[in-house]
C-alpha positions as CSV (number, residue, x, y, z in Angstrom):
1,M,23.7,-21.4,21.7
2,G,20.7,-19.3,20.4
3,A,17.1,-20.0,21.1
4,V,15.2,-22.5,19.0
5,C,12.9,-21.0,16.4
6,T,9.4,-21.4,17.7
7,I,8.1,-21.9,14.1
8,C,10.6,-24.6,13.3
9,A,9.7,-26.4,16.5
10,H,6.0,-26.1,15.9
11,P,4.1,-29.3,15.0
12,E,2.3,-27.3,12.2
13,R,5.5,-25.9,10.6
14,D,4.8,-27.3,7.2
15,A,1.4,-25.8,7.0
16,M,2.8,-22.4,8.2
17,D,5.6,-22.6,5.6
18,R,3.0,-23.2,2.9
19,A,0.9,-20.3,4.1
20,I,4.0,-18.0,4.1
21,V,4.9,-19.1,0.6
22,S,1.4,-18.6,-0.6
23,G,1.5,-15.0,0.4
24,T,-0.5,-15.1,3.7
25,S,0.7,-12.1,5.8
26,Y,2.9,-12.7,8.8
27,R,0.1,-11.4,11.0
28,G,-2.3,-13.8,9.4
29,V,0.0,-16.8,10.0
30,A,0.7,-15.7,13.5
31,A,-3.1,-15.3,14.3
32,Q,-4.0,-18.7,12.7
33,W,-1.4,-20.7,14.7
34,H,-1.2,-18.5,17.8
35,V,2.5,-17.6,17.4
36,G,4.3,-14.3,17.4
37,R,4.3,-12.2,14.2
38,E,8.0,-11.4,14.7
39,A,8.7,-15.1,15.1
40,V,7.0,-15.8,11.7
41,R,8.9,-12.9,10.1
42,R,12.3,-14.2,11.4
43,H,11.4,-17.7,10.4
44,A,10.5,-16.6,6.9
45,I,13.7,-14.7,6.5
46,R,16.1,-17.2,8.2
47,H,14.6,-20.7,7.9
48,L,12.4,-21.1,4.9
49,S,14.1,-23.6,2.7
50,A,15.7,-22.3,-0.5
51,A,13.2,-24.4,-2.5
52,L,10.2,-22.9,-0.8
53,A,11.7,-19.4,-1.1
54,A,12.1,-20.0,-4.8
55,V,8.5,-21.2,-5.1
56,R,7.4,-18.1,-3.3
57,T,9.4,-15.8,-5.6
58,Q,8.1,-17.7,-8.7
59,A,4.5,-17.3,-7.4
60,Q,5.0,-13.6,-7.0
61,D,6.6,-13.3,-10.4
62,D,3.7,-15.3,-11.9
63,R,1.1,-13.0,-10.3
64,R,3.0,-9.9,-11.6
65,A,3.3,-11.4,-15.1
66,S,-0.4,-12.2,-15.0
67,L,-1.2,-8.6,-14.2
68,L,1.1,-7.4,-17.0
69,D,-0.5,-9.9,-19.4
70,R,-4.0,-8.7,-18.6
71,I,-3.0,-5.1,-19.0
72,E,-1.4,-5.8,-22.3
73,T,-4.5,-7.6,-23.5
74,L,-6.6,-4.6,-22.5
75,I,-4.2,-2.3,-24.4
76,E,-4.4,-4.5,-27.5
77,R,-8.2,-4.5,-27.4
78,G,-8.3,-0.7,-26.9
79,E,-6.0,-0.2,-29.9
80,A,-8.2,-2.4,-32.0
81,M,-11.3,-0.4,-30.9
82,F,-9.5,2.9,-31.7
83,A,-8.5,1.7,-35.1
84,A,-12.1,0.6,-35.9
85,A,-13.6,3.8,-34.5
86,A,-11.1,6.0,-36.5
87,A,-11.7,3.9,-39.7
88,D,-15.5,4.4,-39.3
89,G,-15.1,8.2,-38.8
90,K,-16.4,8.1,-35.2
91,A,-14.2,10.8,-33.8
92,S,-15.9,11.0,-30.3
93,Q,-15.7,7.2,-29.9
94,A,-12.1,7.2,-31.0
95,L,-11.2,10.0,-28.5
96,A,-13.0,8.1,-25.7
97,V,-10.9,5.0,-26.5
98,L,-7.7,7.1,-26.6
99,K,-8.5,8.4,-23.1
100,E,-8.8,4.8,-21.8
101,L,-5.7,3.8,-23.6
102,R,-3.8,6.6,-21.9
103,G,-4.9,5.3,-18.5
104,L,-4.0,1.7,-19.4
105,L,-0.5,2.8,-20.6
106,E,0.0,4.7,-17.4
107,L,-1.0,1.6,-15.4
108,F,1.3,-0.6,-17.5
109,G,4.2,1.8,-16.9
110,R,3.6,1.8,-13.2
111,A,3.3,-1.9,-13.1
112,T,6.6,-2.4,-15.0
113,G,8.4,0.3,-13.1
114,E,8.9,2.4,-16.3
115,L,6.8,5.2,-14.8
116,R,7.4,6.2,-11.2
117,N,4.8,8.0,-9.2
118,D,6.5,11.4,-8.8
119,T,3.4,13.3,-8.0
120,P,4.4,16.3,-6.0
121,T,3.3,16.4,-2.4
122,V,1.2,19.4,-1.4
123,V,2.0,20.7,2.0
124,V,-0.8,22.5,3.8
125,N,-0.2,24.6,6.8
126,L,-3.1,23.7,9.0
127,A,-2.4,26.4,11.5
128,T,-3.2,29.1,9.0
129,M,-6.6,27.7,7.9
130,P,-9.6,29.6,9.2
131,E,-11.4,26.5,10.2
132,Y,-8.5,25.4,12.4
133,V,-8.1,28.8,14.0
134,A,-11.8,28.8,14.8
135,A,-11.7,25.3,16.3
136,R,-8.6,26.2,18.3
137,T,-10.2,29.4,19.6
138,A,-13.3,27.4,20.6
139,I,-11.3,24.8,22.5
140,F,-9.4,27.5,24.4
141,D,-12.6,29.3,25.2
142,A,-14.1,26.1,26.6
143,L,-11.0,25.4,28.7
144,R,-10.8,28.9,30.2
145,P,-12.3,27.6,33.6
146,Y,-9.5,24.9,33.6
147,P,-6.2,26.8,33.4
148,E,-4.0,23.7,34.1
149,V,-5.7,21.7,31.3
150,R,-5.6,24.7,29.0
151,A,-1.9,25.0,29.5
152,V,-1.3,21.3,28.8
153,V,-3.5,21.4,25.6
154,S,-1.8,24.6,24.5
155,G,1.7,23.1,25.0
156,R,0.8,20.0,23.1
157,L,-0.8,22.0,20.2
158,H,2.3,24.1,20.0
159,Q,4.4,20.9,19.7
160,L,2.2,19.6,17.0
161,E,2.2,22.8,15.1
162,A,6.0,22.9,15.3
163,G,6.2,19.4,13.8
164,D,7.1,17.5,16.9
165,S,5.0,14.4,17.1
C-alpha cells in the first residue's frame, strides 16, 4: 500500500485546498502550512476533488475572460476616439490613437492565442566580444602567479564557451 498523502491527512486540508483552488502557488501553500511543495503539487494533481478542480478551472477562465473583456473595452474606446479625431480632421491625434489601437490589438491577439510570439532569438557569441576578451585576458593575467587555479578557470571557461553547462 502507498504512503498516505500528507496534505489529505493534514488537519488544515480544507484551507489548503481552498488556497490551491484560489491560485496560491504550491510554494506559497507549502510555506504557509509547513509542508513540502512537491506534496502540495501531487495533492493538487491527484486528490483535489473534481468539484474543486472545476471551480479552479472556472476561476481561471473567469480571470481570462475578464482580461479579454477589458482589452475589448479599451479597443472599443480607442476606435471611438479614432473616429472622432478623424471626423474632426485631427490627423496627428488620429494617428496617435491608431498606434495605441495597434498595441491593443496585438495584446488581444496574444491573450486569445491568435498571435503567437514568434520573435526571433538573437544569438550573440560572447567569446568574440572585445569586452569579454579584455575581461578574460585580465583574469588570466591576475591568475598568472597561481598556475593551478589558472588551469581550472581556463578549463571551466572553455567548457562554458563550448556550450557545456
